C-alpha positions as CSV (number, residue, x, y, z in Angstrom):
1,M,12.5,-11.4,-15.7
2,N,15.2,-9.8,-18.0
3,K,18.8,-9.8,-17.5
4,K,19.1,-6.6,-16.0
5,E,16.6,-7.5,-13.3
6,K,18.6,-10.5,-12.3
7,K,21.8,-8.4,-12.1
8,G,20.0,-6.1,-9.9
9,L,18.7,-8.7,-7.6
10,A,22.1,-10.1,-7.3
11,G,23.7,-7.0,-6.8
12,G,21.2,-5.9,-4.0
13,V,19.7,-7.0,-0.7
14,N,17.6,-10.0,-0.9
15,A,14.1,-9.2,0.4
16,Y,13.9,-12.7,2.1
17,V,17.0,-12.1,4.0
18,L,16.3,-8.6,5.0
19,I,12.8,-9.6,6.4
20,F,14.1,-12.8,8.0
21,A,16.9,-10.6,9.7
22,L,14.0,-8.3,11.1
23,L,12.3,-11.5,12.2
24,V,15.5,-12.7,14.2
25,I,15.8,-9.0,15.9
26,S,12.4,-9.2,16.9
27,A,12.9,-12.4,18.5
28,I,15.9,-11.3,20.5
29,L,14.0,-8.3,21.7
30,T,11.5,-10.4,23.3
31,Y,14.2,-11.3,25.7
32,I,15.2,-7.7,26.4
33,V,12.2,-5.5,26.3
34,P,9.6,-6.3,29.2
35,A,6.3,-7.4,27.9
36,G,3.2,-5.3,28.7
37,H,-0.6,-5.3,28.2
38,Y,-3.3,-2.7,27.8
39,D,-6.9,-3.6,28.6
40,T,-9.7,-3.0,25.8
41,K,-13.2,-2.3,25.4
42,D,-15.6,-2.3,22.6
43,Q,-16.3,0.9,21.1
44,D,-18.6,1.4,17.9
45,G,-17.6,-2.2,16.9
46,H,-13.7,-1.5,17.6
47,S,-11.6,-3.0,20.2
48,V,-9.9,0.2,21.6
49,I,-7.3,0.6,24.4
50,I,-8.1,1.8,27.8
51,A,-5.3,4.5,28.3
52,E,-4.7,4.2,31.9
53,S,-4.8,0.2,31.8
54,F,-1.3,-0.5,31.1
55,K,0.6,-2.9,33.2
56,F,3.6,-5.0,32.8
57,V,3.2,-8.8,32.5
58,E,5.3,-11.9,32.5
59,N,7.7,-12.1,29.4
60,T,6.9,-14.7,26.8
61,P,10.3,-14.7,24.8
62,V,10.2,-16.2,21.5
63,G,12.4,-19.2,21.2
64,F,14.7,-20.5,18.4
65,L,12.1,-22.9,16.9
66,D,9.3,-20.3,17.5
67,I,11.1,-18.0,14.9
68,F,10.6,-20.6,12.3
69,T,7.1,-21.6,13.4
70,S,5.9,-17.7,13.3
71,I,6.8,-18.0,9.4
72,H,3.9,-20.6,9.1
73,Q,1.7,-18.4,11.3
74,G,2.6,-15.3,9.1
75,M,1.5,-17.2,6.0
76,V,-1.7,-18.2,7.8
77,N,-2.3,-14.7,8.6
78,G,-1.6,-13.4,5.5
79,A,-3.3,-16.0,3.4
80,G,-6.4,-13.7,2.2
81,T,-3.6,-11.2,0.7
82,I,-1.5,-14.2,-0.5
83,F,-3.9,-15.9,-2.4
84,F,-5.6,-12.6,-3.6
85,V,-2.2,-11.9,-5.4
86,L,-1.9,-15.4,-6.8
87,I,-5.5,-15.1,-8.1
88,I,-4.8,-11.8,-9.7
89,G,-1.6,-13.0,-11.2
90,G,-3.6,-16.1,-12.7
91,V,-6.3,-13.8,-14.3
92,F,-3.8,-11.6,-15.9
93,G,-2.3,-14.8,-17.3
94,I,-5.5,-15.7,-18.9
95,M,-6.0,-12.1,-20.1
96,N,-2.3,-12.2,-21.7
97,A,-2.9,-15.3,-23.4
98,T,-6.0,-13.8,-25.3
99,G,-3.8,-11.1,-26.6
100,A,-6.1,-8.4,-25.7
101,L,-4.0,-6.6,-23.2
102,D,-0.8,-6.4,-25.8
103,T,-3.1,-5.0,-28.4
104,F,-4.6,-2.5,-26.1
105,I,-1.2,-1.3,-24.8
106,V,0.1,-0.9,-28.7
107,T,-3.0,0.7,-29.9
108,F,-3.2,3.0,-26.7
109,A,0.7,3.9,-27.0
110,E,0.3,4.8,-30.7
111,K,-2.5,7.2,-29.9
112,M,-0.6,8.6,-26.8
113,K,2.3,9.7,-28.9
114,R,3.6,13.1,-28.1
115,K,1.2,13.5,-25.0
116,E,2.1,10.4,-23.1
117,K,3.2,12.6,-20.2
118,L,-0.2,13.9,-19.6
119,M,-1.4,10.5,-18.2
120,I,0.9,10.9,-15.2
121,P,-0.9,13.8,-13.3
122,V,-4.3,12.6,-14.6
123,F,-3.9,9.0,-13.4
124,V,-2.3,10.2,-10.1
125,L,-5.3,12.3,-9.4
126,F,-7.7,9.6,-10.2
127,F,-6.0,7.0,-7.9
128,A,-5.7,9.9,-5.2
129,V,-9.2,10.7,-5.4
130,C,-9.9,6.8,-5.1
131,G,-7.9,6.5,-2.3
132,S,-9.5,9.7,-0.3
133,T,-13.0,8.7,-0.8
134,M,-13.1,4.7,-1.1
135,G,-9.9,3.9,1.1
136,M,-8.2,2.3,-1.9
137,S,-5.0,0.4,-0.8
138,D,-5.4,-3.4,-0.8
139,E,-6.8,-3.2,-4.5
140,V,-3.6,-1.3,-6.1
141,A,-2.0,-4.8,-7.0
142,V,-4.9,-5.1,-9.7
143,Y,-4.4,-1.7,-11.0
144,V,-0.6,-2.0,-11.2
145,A,-1.0,-5.1,-13.5
146,L,-2.6,-2.9,-15.9
147,I,-0.9,0.6,-15.6
148,V,2.8,-0.7,-15.6
149,P,2.8,-2.5,-19.1
150,L,1.2,0.5,-20.5
151,T,3.8,3.1,-19.0
152,I,6.6,0.7,-20.4
153,A,4.8,0.9,-24.0
154,L,4.7,4.5,-23.8
155,G,8.7,4.8,-23.2
156,F,8.7,4.7,-19.2
157,D,9.5,2.1,-16.8
158,A,7.6,-0.2,-14.3
159,V,8.5,2.2,-11.5
160,T,6.5,5.1,-13.2
161,G,3.4,2.8,-13.7
162,F,3.7,1.3,-10.2
163,A,4.3,4.8,-8.7
164,I,1.3,6.4,-10.5
165,V,-1.0,3.9,-9.0
166,V,0.6,3.3,-5.6
167,M,1.6,6.7,-4.8
168,G,-1.6,8.3,-6.2
169,A,-3.7,5.9,-4.0
170,W,-1.6,6.6,-0.8
171,M,-1.4,10.3,-1.2
172,G,-5.2,10.1,-1.2
173,F,-5.5,7.7,1.5
174,T,-3.1,9.8,3.6
175,A,-5.0,13.2,3.0
176,G,-8.2,11.2,3.6
177,F,-10.8,13.9,3.4
178,L,-13.4,11.3,3.0
179,N,-11.6,8.2,4.2
180,P,-14.0,5.6,5.9
181,F,-11.1,3.5,6.9
182,S,-8.5,5.9,8.7
183,T,-10.3,9.4,9.1
184,A,-13.6,8.2,10.1
185,V,-12.5,5.5,12.5
186,A,-9.8,7.8,14.2
187,Q,-12.5,10.7,14.4
188,G,-14.8,8.4,16.0
189,I,-12.4,7.1,18.7
190,A,-11.4,10.8,19.3
191,E,-15.0,11.7,19.8
192,L,-14.7,14.2,16.7
193,P,-17.6,14.8,14.3
194,T,-17.1,12.4,11.2
195,F,-15.0,14.0,8.3
196,S,-14.9,17.5,10.4
197,G,-11.7,19.6,9.6
198,M,-12.2,18.7,5.7
199,G,-10.7,22.0,4.5
200,L,-7.3,21.5,5.7
201,R,-7.4,17.9,4.4
202,L,-8.3,19.1,1.0
203,V,-5.3,21.4,1.1
204,V,-3.2,18.4,2.2
205,F,-4.5,16.2,-0.5
206,A,-3.7,18.8,-3.3
207,I,-0.2,19.3,-1.9
208,F,0.5,15.8,-1.8
209,V,-0.8,14.9,-5.2
210,I,0.9,17.8,-7.0
211,M,4.2,16.6,-5.2
212,A,3.8,13.2,-6.4
213,S,2.8,14.0,-10.0
214,I,6.0,16.0,-10.3
215,F,8.3,13.6,-8.5
216,I,7.0,10.7,-10.9
217,Y,7.1,13.1,-14.0
218,R,10.7,14.0,-13.4
219,H,11.6,10.5,-13.2
220,A,9.6,9.4,-16.4
221,S,11.2,12.3,-18.2
222,K,14.8,10.9,-17.3
223,V,13.9,7.3,-18.3
224,Q,12.3,8.5,-21.6
225,K,15.8,10.3,-22.5
226,N,17.7,7.5,-21.2
227,P,16.0,4.2,-20.7
228,E,19.0,2.6,-18.9
229,L,18.3,4.9,-15.8
230,G,14.7,2.8,-15.8
231,I,13.7,0.0,-13.5
232,Y,11.8,-2.6,-15.3
233,G,10.8,-5.3,-12.8
234,K,9.9,-8.5,-14.6
235,F,9.1,-6.7,-17.9
236,E,11.3,-6.2,-21.0
237,K,11.7,-2.6,-22.2
238,F,9.6,-2.1,-25.3
239,S,8.0,0.5,-27.4
240,P,5.3,0.6,-30.1
241,K,7.7,0.6,-33.0
242,D,9.1,-2.8,-31.8
243,K,5.6,-4.1,-32.4
244,D,3.7,-4.6,-35.6
245,K,2.1,-1.4,-36.4
246,N,-0.4,-3.1,-38.5
247,I,-1.9,-4.8,-35.4
248,K,-5.6,-4.6,-35.1
249,M,-7.7,-5.2,-32.3
250,T,-10.4,-8.0,-33.1
251,G,-14.0,-8.4,-32.0
252,R,-12.8,-10.9,-29.6
253,H,-10.1,-8.5,-28.1
254,K,-12.8,-5.9,-27.7
255,L,-15.1,-8.4,-25.7
256,V,-12.2,-9.2,-23.1
257,L,-11.5,-5.6,-22.7
258,I,-15.2,-5.0,-22.2
259,V,-15.3,-7.9,-19.5
260,F,-12.3,-6.5,-17.9
261,L,-13.7,-2.9,-17.4
262,L,-17.1,-4.3,-16.4
263,N,-15.3,-6.1,-13.8
264,F,-13.7,-3.1,-12.4
265,V,-17.1,-1.2,-12.5
266,V,-18.8,-3.9,-10.5
267,L,-15.6,-4.0,-7.9
268,I,-16.4,-0.2,-7.4
269,L,-19.9,-0.6,-6.7
270,G,-19.2,-3.7,-4.5
271,V,-16.6,-2.0,-2.3
272,K,-18.9,1.2,-2.0
273,L,-22.3,-0.2,-1.5
274,Y,-21.6,-3.7,-0.1
275,D,-18.3,-3.5,1.7
276,W,-16.6,-6.1,-0.5
277,Y,-13.0,-7.0,0.7
278,I,-10.3,-9.4,-0.3
279,P,-12.7,-12.6,-0.7
280,E,-15.1,-10.9,-2.8
281,L,-12.7,-9.2,-4.9
282,A,-10.6,-12.2,-5.4
283,G,-13.8,-14.3,-6.6
284,L,-14.9,-11.4,-8.8
285,F,-11.5,-11.4,-10.6
286,L,-11.6,-15.4,-10.8
287,L,-14.8,-15.1,-12.4
288,A,-14.1,-12.3,-14.8
289,G,-10.7,-14.2,-15.9
290,I,-13.0,-17.3,-16.7
291,I,-15.4,-14.9,-18.7
292,M,-12.4,-13.4,-20.6
293,G,-10.8,-16.8,-21.5
294,I,-14.1,-17.8,-22.8
295,V,-14.8,-14.8,-25.0
296,G,-11.3,-14.6,-25.9
297,G,-11.3,-18.0,-27.5
298,L,-9.3,-20.3,-25.1
299,S,-10.3,-23.9,-24.3
300,P,-10.9,-24.9,-20.8
301,S,-7.6,-26.4,-20.6
302,G,-6.0,-23.1,-22.0
303,I,-7.8,-21.1,-19.3
304,A,-6.4,-23.2,-16.6
305,D,-3.1,-23.7,-17.8
306,N,-2.5,-20.0,-18.3
307,F,-4.1,-19.2,-14.9
308,V,-1.4,-21.3,-13.3
309,K,1.3,-19.7,-15.4
310,G,0.4,-16.3,-14.4
311,A,0.1,-17.2,-10.7
312,S,3.4,-18.9,-10.7
313,E,5.0,-15.9,-11.8
314,L,3.9,-14.0,-8.5
315,I,4.6,-16.9,-6.1
316,G,7.8,-15.1,-4.8
317,G,6.1,-12.1,-3.9
318,A,3.4,-13.9,-2.2
319,L,5.8,-15.7,0.0
320,I,7.2,-12.4,1.1
321,I,3.8,-11.2,2.3
322,G,3.7,-14.3,4.6
323,L,7.2,-13.7,5.7
324,A,6.5,-10.0,6.5
325,Q,3.4,-11.0,8.7
326,A,5.7,-13.3,10.6
327,V,7.2,-10.4,12.2
328,L,4.0,-9.3,13.5
329,V,3.4,-12.6,15.0
330,V,6.6,-12.3,16.9
331,F,5.9,-9.0,18.3
332,Q,2.5,-10.2,19.4
333,N,3.4,-13.4,20.8
334,G,6.4,-11.5,22.7
335,G,4.0,-8.9,24.3
336,L,6.2,-6.0,22.8
337,L,3.3,-4.1,20.9
338,D,1.9,-2.8,24.2
339,T,4.9,-2.0,25.9
340,M,6.3,-0.1,22.7
341,L,3.1,1.9,22.6
342,H,3.3,2.8,26.3
343,Y,6.8,4.0,26.1
344,M,6.4,6.2,23.1
345,S,3.2,7.6,24.7
346,D,5.4,8.5,27.8
347,L,8.0,10.1,25.6
348,L,5.4,12.7,24.3
349,Q,5.0,14.2,28.0
350,G,8.4,16.2,27.7
351,V,8.0,17.4,24.0
352,P,7.4,20.9,23.6
353,S,3.6,21.5,22.7
354,A,4.2,23.1,19.3
355,L,6.1,20.1,18.4
356,T,4.0,17.4,20.2
357,A,1.7,16.8,16.9
358,V,5.1,16.2,15.0
359,A,6.5,13.7,17.7
360,M,2.8,12.1,17.4
361,M,3.5,11.6,13.7
362,F,7.0,9.9,14.2
363,I,5.4,7.5,16.7
364,Q,2.5,6.5,14.2
365,M,5.2,5.8,11.8
366,I,7.0,3.4,14.1
367,I,3.6,1.6,15.0
368,N,2.8,1.5,11.2
369,F,5.7,-1.1,10.9
370,L,4.0,-3.3,13.3
371,V,0.1,-2.4,12.4
372,P,0.1,-1.8,8.7
373,S,-3.8,-1.8,9.1
374,Q,-4.9,1.9,9.0
375,S,-8.2,1.2,10.9
376,G,-6.2,-1.0,13.2
377,Q,-3.7,1.2,13.9
378,A,-6.4,3.9,14.7
379,A,-8.0,1.7,17.2
380,L,-4.7,0.9,18.9
381,T,-3.4,4.2,19.2
382,M,-6.1,7.1,19.2
383,P,-7.5,5.8,22.5
384,I,-4.4,7.0,24.0
385,M,-3.1,9.8,21.7
386,A,-6.6,11.4,22.1
387,P,-6.6,12.1,25.8
388,L,-3.0,12.7,25.7
389,A,-3.5,15.5,23.0
390,D,-5.8,17.2,25.7
391,L,-3.1,17.0,28.3
392,V,-0.5,18.7,26.0
393,D,-2.2,21.5,24.7
394,V,-2.8,19.8,21.1
395,T,-6.5,19.6,19.6
396,R,-7.6,16.3,18.8
397,Q,-8.1,17.2,15.1
398,T,-4.5,17.7,15.0
399,A,-3.8,14.6,16.8
400,V,-6.0,12.7,14.2
401,L,-4.0,14.6,11.3
402,A,-0.8,13.4,13.0
403,F,-2.1,9.7,12.8
404,Q,-3.2,10.1,9.3
405,L,0.2,11.5,8.1
406,G,2.4,9.3,10.0
407,D,0.5,6.2,9.0
408,G,0.1,7.2,5.4
409,I,3.6,8.3,4.3
410,A,5.3,5.6,6.2
411,A,3.2,2.8,4.6
412,L,5.0,2.9,1.3
413,L,8.3,2.0,3.0
414,F,7.8,-1.0,5.4
415,P,7.7,-4.5,4.1
416,T,5.0,-5.4,6.6
417,N,2.6,-3.4,4.4
418,G,1.1,-6.4,2.4
419,A,-0.7,-4.3,-0.2
420,L,2.7,-2.7,-1.0
421,I,4.3,-6.1,-1.2
422,A,1.6,-7.5,-3.2
423,A,1.9,-4.5,-5.8
424,L,5.6,-4.9,-6.0
425,A,5.1,-8.7,-6.7
426,V,2.6,-7.9,-9.6
427,A,5.2,-5.3,-11.0
428,G,8.4,-7.6,-10.2
429,I,10.1,-4.8,-8.5
430,P,12.2,-5.7,-5.6
431,W,11.4,-4.1,-2.4
432,N,14.9,-2.7,-1.6
433,K,14.7,-0.9,-5.1
434,W,11.7,0.4,-4.6
435,V,12.7,1.9,-1.3
436,R,15.9,3.4,-2.7
437,W,13.6,5.1,-5.4
438,Y,11.0,6.1,-3.0
439,F,13.2,7.5,0.0
440,P,13.8,10.9,-1.5
441,F,10.1,11.6,-1.8
442,F,9.5,10.2,1.7
443,V,11.9,12.8,3.1
444,I,10.1,15.4,1.2
445,Q,6.9,14.2,2.6
446,V,8.0,14.2,6.1
447,I,9.4,17.8,6.0
448,V,6.3,19.1,4.2
449,S,4.0,17.1,7.0
450,I,5.9,18.7,9.9
451,I,5.1,22.2,8.3
452,I,1.5,21.1,7.9
453,L,1.4,19.9,11.7
454,V,2.9,23.2,13.1
455,V,0.5,25.2,11.2
456,A,-2.3,23.0,12.6
457,H,-1.1,23.4,16.0
458,F,-1.0,27.3,15.6
459,I,-4.3,27.7,13.7
460,N,-5.7,25.6,16.8
461,Y,-7.2,23.1,14.0
462,G,-10.7,22.0,15.5
463,P,-13.3,21.9,16.1
464,F,-11.5,20.7,19.3
């Protein structure tokens, strides 16, 4: 970590302190807010809420010691993501030790001179397509580790590379014209034809991708003119001129990069064809890391030592994932989640029909803090939102779109989003710094989303 980053961390709000404060506030709320409960039923493999079944139950307040034990439970609940992050860090530690990554970055940066900004819209579109068709979200940390050093070498900063990957994937995920994890699940619960209404979703996709590309491009241009405006995370500023221009890619370097690329091909096929998730992806990267170490000329001890070194650099971010999960543990143990959902659905009853979908979107944003899983949030809220849409003269398709927009655009703000925190850990960007940078774009997205939902209401977005 460079001196500038240390100064930024000292001068801002420590992420651990902020999340612990949220944890304490959540525990206090369990004494104030009455606990509630919805009955559930199984529908197409998902546990969905029975909208009319809400009842208040006896409070189960979270005690002083429970605040601290919830942290351990949060670590357990987030173990899959935590260890995924550590394994990814270890694998990139091995790859860095072979010298292949640095060689590739310097070589690519030299070839991209005078046209380096072209990569921004191209890569944003690529990751957006992945997000909208394969539901890419948890895998973004992997790509951040590759793209961030590349953007720094091209004269930008860590936020530029991070935003290309993460904002690109989430813009696609939010539009979700073929997203099996949010759109398909929400439409199934709302009894809509799967992937119906694709025309408007494609328009939303195009708007969000263009917006994100312009926002990132403007920031990258400012950093290129004045590097002091950049946020570099755990990386040092450098450019190809700082490196040996006579550097050559050896046969070993090429073999390492081939293994690295083949790993991504297998990853995409595994996710698409065999529904691989975090355990399989982590195992795949670990295998690829060992192979890269072997073909890169590292000894068995060298592979192990560099794996530990790479993993150790991400331990701070991995712990934050568990701490954020503890907030969700408190809400669940205190019986607050169903109560909040009940009160929020009641609020919609008095909203004018033209703005009901907008109100739904804001409710989904709040729920996203507590349930960052897109399919989980759909299963939790759509059984209530779908019949409610019928009552307030909003099409169910519009209610699903409100869910997608509310869930997607808020996901890049909240520390309970494990995929976001994992990616930030890989880039070494503090969460509070990211939020300050991203918030203006969040506001723009909210305004555009309100317009989209109002239009959807007036065109009677359907089929129903």
